[in-house]
ZAMARGU-4260 file (C-alpha; in steps of 0.2 Angstrom, whole numbers, plus 5000, padded with zeros to 4 digits):
<rodrens>
0) 5898/5259/4954 | 5886/5245/4947 | 5891/5227/4950 | 5886/5215/4937 | 5887/5197/4944
5) 5886/5181/4935 | 5887/5162/4939 | 5888/5147/4929 | 5888/5129/4937 | 5891/5119/4923
10) 5898/5121/4906 | 5883/5114/4896 | 5876/5118/4878 | 5859/5123/4885 | 5865/5134/4899
15) 5868/5153/4899 | 5886/5158/4897 | 5894/5170/4908 | 5894/5183/4893 | 5876/5179/4890
20) 5871/5182/4908 | 5881/5199/4909 | 5876/5206/4892 | 5859/5213/4898 | 5867/5222/4913
25) 5881/5229/4903 | 5868/5236/4890 | 5858/5244/4904 | 5874/5252/4912 | 5880/5259/4895
30) 5863/5266/4891 | 5862/5275/4907 | 5880/5280/4907 | 5884/5270/4924 | 5901/5265/4929
35) 5901/5246/4931 | 5912/5230/4936 | 5909/5212/4931 | 5911/5199/4944 | 5909/5181/4939
40) 5911/5163/4945 | 5913/5149/4932 | 5910/5131/4938 | 5903/5135/4955 | 5887/5129/4963
45) 5873/5141/4970 | 5872/5130/4986 | 5882/5142/4996 | 5892/5158/4994 | 5909/5152/4995
50) 5914/5158/4978 | 5929/5170/4974 | 5921/5182/4962 | 5905/5183/4973 | 5917/5186/4989
55) 5927/5199/4980 | 5910/5209/4975 | 5904/5208/4994 | 5921/5215/5000 | 5918/5229/4987
60) 5900/5232/4994 | 5906/5233/5012 | 5920/5246/5005 | 5906/5257/5000 | 5911/5256/4981
65) 5895/5247/4974 | 5878/5255/4974 | 5868/5241/4965 | 5871/5223/4961 | 5863/5217/4944
70) 5861/5199/4939 | 5852/5189/4926 | 5841/5179/4938 | 5842/5179/4958 | 5846/5161/4958
75) 5863/5166/4951 | 5866/5174/4968 | 5861/5159/4978 | 5849/5144/4978 | 5849/5144/4997
80) 5835/5154/5005 | 5844/5158/5022 | 5859/5164/5013 | 5850/5175/5001 | 5840/5183/5015
85) 5855/5186/5024 | 5863/5194/5009 | 5848/5206/5007 | 5850/5211/5025 | 5868/5214/5022
90) 5864/5224/5006 | 5852/5235/5015 | 5864/5239/5029 | 5877/5246/5016 | 5863/5255/5006
95) 5866/5243/4990 | 5851/5239/4979 | 5849/5222/4971 | 5841/5220/4953 | 5836/5204/4943
100) 5835/5208/4926 | 5824/5193/4920 | 5812/5194/4936 | 5813/5213/4937 | 5811/5213/4957
105) 5813/5229/4966 | 5821/5224/4983 | 5819/5241/4990 | 5800/5238/4993 | 5792/5226/5005
110) 5782/5218/4991 | 5797/5216/4980 | 5807/5208/4994 | 5792/5196/4997 | 5791/5191/4980
115) 5810/5187/4980 | 5808/5176/4995 | 5794/5166/4987 | 5804/5163/4971 | 5818/5158/4982
120) 5809/5144/4990 | 5805/5136/4973 | 5824/5139/4969 | 5830/5130/4984 | 5817/5116/4981
125) 5823/5114/4963 | 5842/5113/4969 | 5837/5100/4983 | 5827/5090/4970 | 5842/5090/4958
130) 5853/5085/4972 | 5841/5070/4977 | 5840/5065/4959 | 5859/5064/4957 | 5861/5055/4973
135) 5847/5042/4968 | 5854/5039/4951 | 5871/5037/4958 | 5866/5023/4970 | 5854/5015/4957
140) 5869/5013/4945 | 5879/5005/4958 | 5865/4993/4963 | 5865/4987/4945 | 5884/4984/4945
145) 5889/4999/4935 | 5901/5013/4940 | 5893/5026/4950 | 5903/5041/4943 | 5918/5051/4944
150) 5935/5048/4937 | 5940/5029/4935 | 5951/5022/4949 | 5970/5019/4945 | 5971/5003/4936
155) 5955/5005/4926 | 5947/5016/4912 | 5929/5020/4909 | 5919/5012/4895 | 5901/5013/4889
160) 5889/4999/4888 | 5870/4997/4884 | 5859/4989/4896 | 5840/4988/4893 | 5841/5001/4881
165) 5851/5014/4891 | 5869/5018/4891 | 5879/5014/4907 | 5897/5017/4912 | 5908/5002/4918
170) 5926/5000/4922 | 5938/4991/4911 | 5956/4986/4916 | 5969/4997/4909 | 5985/4986/4905
175) 5998/4999/4909 | 5992/5005/4925 | 5985/4987/4930 | 6002/4981/4932 | 6007/4996/4943
180) 5993/4991/4954 | 5998/4973/4955 | 6016/4979/4959 | 6010/4990/4972 | 6001/4976/4982
185) 6016/4965/4979 | 6029/4978/4985 | 6018/4982/5000 | 6018/4963/5006 | 6037/4962/5006
190) 6046/4962/5023 | 6051/4980/5021 | 6035/4985/5012 | 6029/5002/5018 | 6020/5017/5010
195) 6037/5026/5012 | 6047/5013/5002 | 6034/5012/4988 | 6033/5031/4986 | 6051/5031/4984
200) 6051/5018/4971 | 6037/5026/4961 | 6043/5044/4962 | 6062/5042/4963 | 6067/5026/4955
205) 6054/5021/4942 | 6047/5039/4939 | 6029/5032/4936 | 6017/5046/4937 | 6001/5045/4946
210) 5983/5047/4937 | 5984/5066/4937 | 6002/5065/4930 | 6010/5071/4947 | 6020/5063/4960
215) 6012/5049/4971 | 6006/5054/4988 | 6003/5043/5003 | 5984/5046/5002 | 5983/5041/4985
220) 5993/5025/4987 | 5983/5020/5003 | 5967/5023/4993 | 5973/5010/4981 | 5979/4998/4994
225) 5962/4999/5004 | 5949/4999/4990 | 5940/4982/4987 | 5936/4986/4970 | 5952/4977/4965
230) 5948/4961/4972 | 5934/4948/4965 | 5918/4944/4972 | 5921/4927/4979 | 5917/4920/4996
235) 5933/4924/5004 | 5929/4942/5001 | 5911/4940/5007 | 5918/4932/5023 | 5930/4946/5025
240) 5918/4960/5022 | 5904/4953/5032 | 5916/4950/5046 | 5922/4968/5047 | 5904/4974/5048
245) 5900/4979/5030 | 5882/4978/5024 | 5881/4966/5009 | 5868/4972/4997 | 5868/4956/4985
250) 5863/4938/4990 | 5877/4926/4994 | 5875/4916/4977 | 5881/4932/4968 | 5898/4931/4976
255) 5904/4917/4962 | 5921/4926/4959 | 5917/4931/4941 | 5916/4950/4944 | 5922/4962/4958
260) 5915/4971/4974 | 5915/4989/4980 | 5910/4998/4995 | 5898/5014/4995 | 5891/5025/5008
265) 5888/5043/5013 | 5903/5052/5020 | 5904/5055/5038 | 5902/5073/5045 | 5918/5083/5040
270) 5924/5067/5031 | 5934/5071/5014 | 5938/5053/5009 | 5930/5037/5009 | 5943/5029/5018
275) 5938/5040/5033 | 5921/5032/5035 | 5917/5017/5046 | 5915/5001/5036 | 5899/4997/5047
280) 5892/5013/5039 | 5894/5008/5021 | 5887/4994/5011 | 5894/4982/4998 | 5889/4979/4980
285) 5894/4966/4967 | 5902/4977/4953 | 5902/4971/4935 | 5921/4975/4932 | 5935/4962/4932
290) 5946/4961/4947 | 5964/4963/4945 | 5971/4958/4963 | 5966/4941/4971 | 5956/4940/4986
295) 5970/4932/4997 | 5983/4946/4993 | 5970/4960/4996 | 5966/4953/5013 | 5984/4951/5018
300) 5987/4968/5013 | 5972/4975/5024 | 5979/4964/5038 | 5996/4972/5037 | 5989/4989/5036
305) 5979/4987/5052 | 5994/4979/5061 | 6004/4994/5057 | 5991/5007/5062 | 5991/4997/5079
310) 6010/4997/5081 | 6014/5009/5096 | 6027/5021/5096 | 6045/5013/5099 | 6045/5011/5118
315) 6062/5009/5126 | 6073/5018/5114 | 6078/5033/5125 | 6096/5036/5131 | 6092/5042/5148
320) 6086/5027/5158 | 6088/5008/5154 | 6069/5007/5161 | 6062/5018/5147 | 6046/5010/5140
325) 6044/4999/5155 | 6038/5012/5168 | 6019/5017/5172 | 6011/5028/5185 | 5999/5020/5196
330) 5990/5036/5200 | 5985/5041/5183 | 5990/5026/5172 | 6001/5035/5159 | 6019/5031/5156
335) 6034/5037/5167 | 6049/5045/5160 | 6065/5053/5164 | 6066/5072/5165 | 6082/5082/5169
340) 6083/5094/5183 | 6097/5107/5185 | 6110/5101/5199 | 6102/5084/5201 | 6103/5067/5192
345) 6085/5070/5186 | 6068/5063/5191 | 6055/5050/5184 | 6039/5059/5182 | 6022/5053/5173
350) 6017/5059/5156 | 6002/5068/5164 | 6013/5080/5173 | 6025/5082/5159 | 6012/5085/5146
355) 5996/5093/5155 | 6004/5102/5170 | 6011/5098/5187 | 5994/5098/5195 | 5987/5085/5183
360) 5992/5070/5194 | 5995/5069/5213 | 6010/5057/5210 | 6027/5065/5217 | 6042/5063/5206
365) 6054/5050/5210 | 6073/5055/5211 | 6083/5044/5198 | 6098/5044/5211 | 6087/5032/5223
370) 6075/5025/5211 | 6088/5016/5199 | 6098/5007/5212 | 6082/5001/5221 | 6075/4994/5204
375) 6092/4985/5200 | 6092/4978/5217 | 6074/4971/5215 | 6078/4963/5199 | 6094/4955/5205
380) 6086/4948/5220 | 6071/4941/5211 | 6082/4931/5199 | 6093/4925/5213 | 6077/4916/5222
385) 6079/4898/5221 | 6060/4896/5217 | 6061/4908/5202 | 6076/4898/5196 | 6067/4881/5198
390) 6052/4889/5188 | 6064/4894/5174 | 6071/4876/5173 | 6054/4869/5172 | 6048/4880/5159
395) 6064/4877/5149 | 6062/4857/5150 | 6043/4859/5145 | 6043/4855/5126 | 6025/4860/5123
400) 6021/4873/5110 | 6005/4878/5118 | 5995/4875/5134 | 5985/4858/5134 | 5969/4867/5137
405) 5972/4878/5122 | 5977/4863/5111 | 5961/4853/5116 | 5950/4868/5112 | 5959/4871/5096
410) 5955/4854/5090 | 5938/4856/5095 | 5935/4871/5085 | 5943/4865/5070 | 5932/4850/5070
415) 5917/4863/5072 | 5924/4874/5058 | 5925/4858/5046 | 5906/4853/5051 | 5899/4871/5047
420) 5909/4873/5031 | 5902/4856/5025 | 5884/4862/5029 | 5888/4877/5019 | 5894/4867/5004
425) 5879/4856/5005 | 5867/4871/5004 | 5876/4879/4990 | 5874/4863/4980 | 5856/4862/4984
430) 5853/4880/4978 | 5860/4874/4961 | 5844/4863/4959 | 5834/4879/4956 | 5819/4877/4967
435) 5814/4895/4973 | 5807/4890/4989 | 5822/4879/4993 | 5834/4894/4988 | 5825/4906/4999
440) 5827/4894/5015 | 5845/4890/5010 | 5850/4907/5008 | 5844/4912/5026 | 5853/4896/5034
445) 5869/4901/5024 | 5869/4918/5031 | 5866/4910/5049 | 5881/4897/5046 | 5892/4909/5040
450) 5890/4920/5055 | 5894/4905/5066 | 5909/4901/5054 | 5916/4919/5058 | 5913/4916/5077
455) 5923/4900/5076 | 5937/4907/5065 | 5939/4922/5077 | 5941/4910/5092 | 5954/4900/5082
460) 5963/4916/5078 | 5963/4921/5097 | 5971/4903/5101 | 5984/4906/5087 | 5989/4923/5095
465) 5991/4914/5112 | 6001/4901/5105 | 6013/4914/5098 | 6014/4922/5114 | 6017/4906/5122
470) 6031/4901/5110 | 6039/4920/5113 | 6038/4917/5132 | 6047/4900/5132 | 6060/4908/5121
475) 6063/4922/5133 | 6064/4910/5147 | 6077/4900/5139 | 6088/4916/5135 | 6085/4921/5154
480) 6091/4904/5160 | 6107/4905/5149 | 6113/4922/5157 | 6105/4921/5174 | 6122/4921/5183
485) 6128/4935/5174 | 6113/4947/5178 | 6121/4956/5193 | 6137/4960/5183 | 6128/4966/5168
490) 6116/4977/5178 | 6129/4985/5188 | 6144/4986/5176 | 6137/4984/5159 | 6136/4997/5145
495) 6120/5007/5144 | 6114/4997/5129 | 6117/4980/5138 | 6108/4986/5154 | 6093/4992/5144
500) 6091/4977/5134 | 6093/4966/5149 | 6080/4975/5159 | 6068/4974/5144 | 6071/4955/5144
505) 6070/4953/5163 | 6056/4965/5167 | 6038/4965/5162 | 6033/4982/5171 | 6039/4994/5184
510) 6024/5003/5193 | 6028/5020/5203 | 6016/5017/5217 | 6005/5030/5226 | 6014/5026/5243
515) 6031/5032/5234 | 6037/5014/5232 | 6042/5005/5217 | 6034/4988/5211 | 6045/4978/5199
520) 6035/4965/5189 | 6047/4953/5182 | 6045/4942/5166 | 6044/4926/5176
</rodrens>
C-alpha cells in the first residue's frame, strides 16, 4: 500500500491546502493502479513529528502495511534535520521508500539521500529564521507599548490602530468583562476571599462564563489576579516591580499613571504558563492600554497571594496527642507525630522514619505512655517556678507596644525615608525643565535613590512584623497570667481540646533529643 501524506501549518490563502498537496500523489497511484491511503495533519507545525496523522502512518509502516510514502515536498514531513534523518533510517529498516513529488528525490540511492539532506539544511534554516522573525516582531511590538499577540486577556478586547504608517494591535477595556475583573479583585480582598469562594460565586451562583465560554478554573482565575497588565504605570507599581526583581525597560519618567504595564520574558524549561516564571527572569514594559485596577488594590492582592502561599499546613489539629504540631526531632530536624502500635499506647516518631523508612533517622521511637506524663510534668513545674511568675507579671505591667530599641530605629528610618522621598520629588521637578543633560543625570540619581528607598522600606516592614510579634507575645503572657493557677488541673483532668489548646499556649517547642530525653521550651 502507498501512503500519501500532507501537512498544512496555517490556513492561509497562499498556502497549499491538504487537497492540493495530495492530488498529485492520488493521480500517480490511480494511474499505476496502486492501493493508497491518505494521512494528513491540518494545523500542525513541521518543527517536530508529534502529529496524529503522521504517528498513525508510522504505526502502519512498522506493521508492514506501507511500501512507499509520497508527499508533495519533503518539508511536509519535517523541517528538522535530525528528525528527518532518523525517519529515513527507520523507513529503510522497514523497506519503505520515500518520494517527494515536487523535488523528485529517490531516497533508495546514496546521491538521492545526500540531496535530501542538503535540502533539509535549508528547510531547517528557513524554519529557524521564521521563528526568529516572529520572536523579534513580538518583542518589538511590546517595546512600543502594543499588544504582543494572542488572545485578549479577560477584561479587554483587541483593537487596531495606525502608528507610523503601520497597523498595530492594542488592548481596549471591555465594559462587560471589565466589571467582572474588578469584582474578582474586590472579592479576593474580602476576609473570606479565596480562589475557591470566588470560583463558587462565578460558576455556581452568578453563572458567569470564562473567556472561552466554559466554567472558570483556578488557573484562569489566578492568572487574572497575578498579571500586572490590569494595573497602571504609576510610581507605586514601579517601586513594587523593581522591588521584586523585575527588569524595567522604560525610563522612570514613563511611569506617569496614564497607561499600564506588563511583564514579558521567555518561559523556563518545561514551564507552560507565564506565572511559572521567576520575575527576575522577566522584564517590564509600559503598555499603551488603560488600567482597570488601581495599583494599591493590585499590590494588596499580590501580598495576600504570597501570604497564602507561605501559610503552612495546619499544625496541631490532630486528635491523637495534645502536642501535635509542637514536636521536632533533634537528629533529623523533621516534625514528630504520633503513630499507633498494636498492643501499646503508641509511639512518637519523626517524619523521616514515618515517610522515608525506619533507617532514615537514628532517633529511636518515644513511647507515648512515658513521654506524655514527662512533658506535662515539665510544663507544670516550669510555670510553678516563682521566677517565671515574676517575669510574667513584669511583662504584663509593661505597657509598651514595642521594644525601645525598635521604636528608636523606626523613627530614624521614617526620617530617612522622608528625606529620600523629598530628594526624588525634587529631581522629578528638575526633569520637567527639559534640560537633556540634567535629565540624564537626574534619571541615574532617581534609580539610586529608589533603591535606597526600597531598602529603608524593607527595614521598616521588618520592624512592623516585630512589633506585631511583640504585641502577640504580650497578649499571650496576659492570658497565661490569668489561668496560671489552673494549669495543673487542666493538663491533668481537662478534655482533649482543652489540654491541646493550653499546650499550644504554654509551649513553644518540644524537642526529642539524641540522648532520648525530651526538652520542653515554654512560651516564657
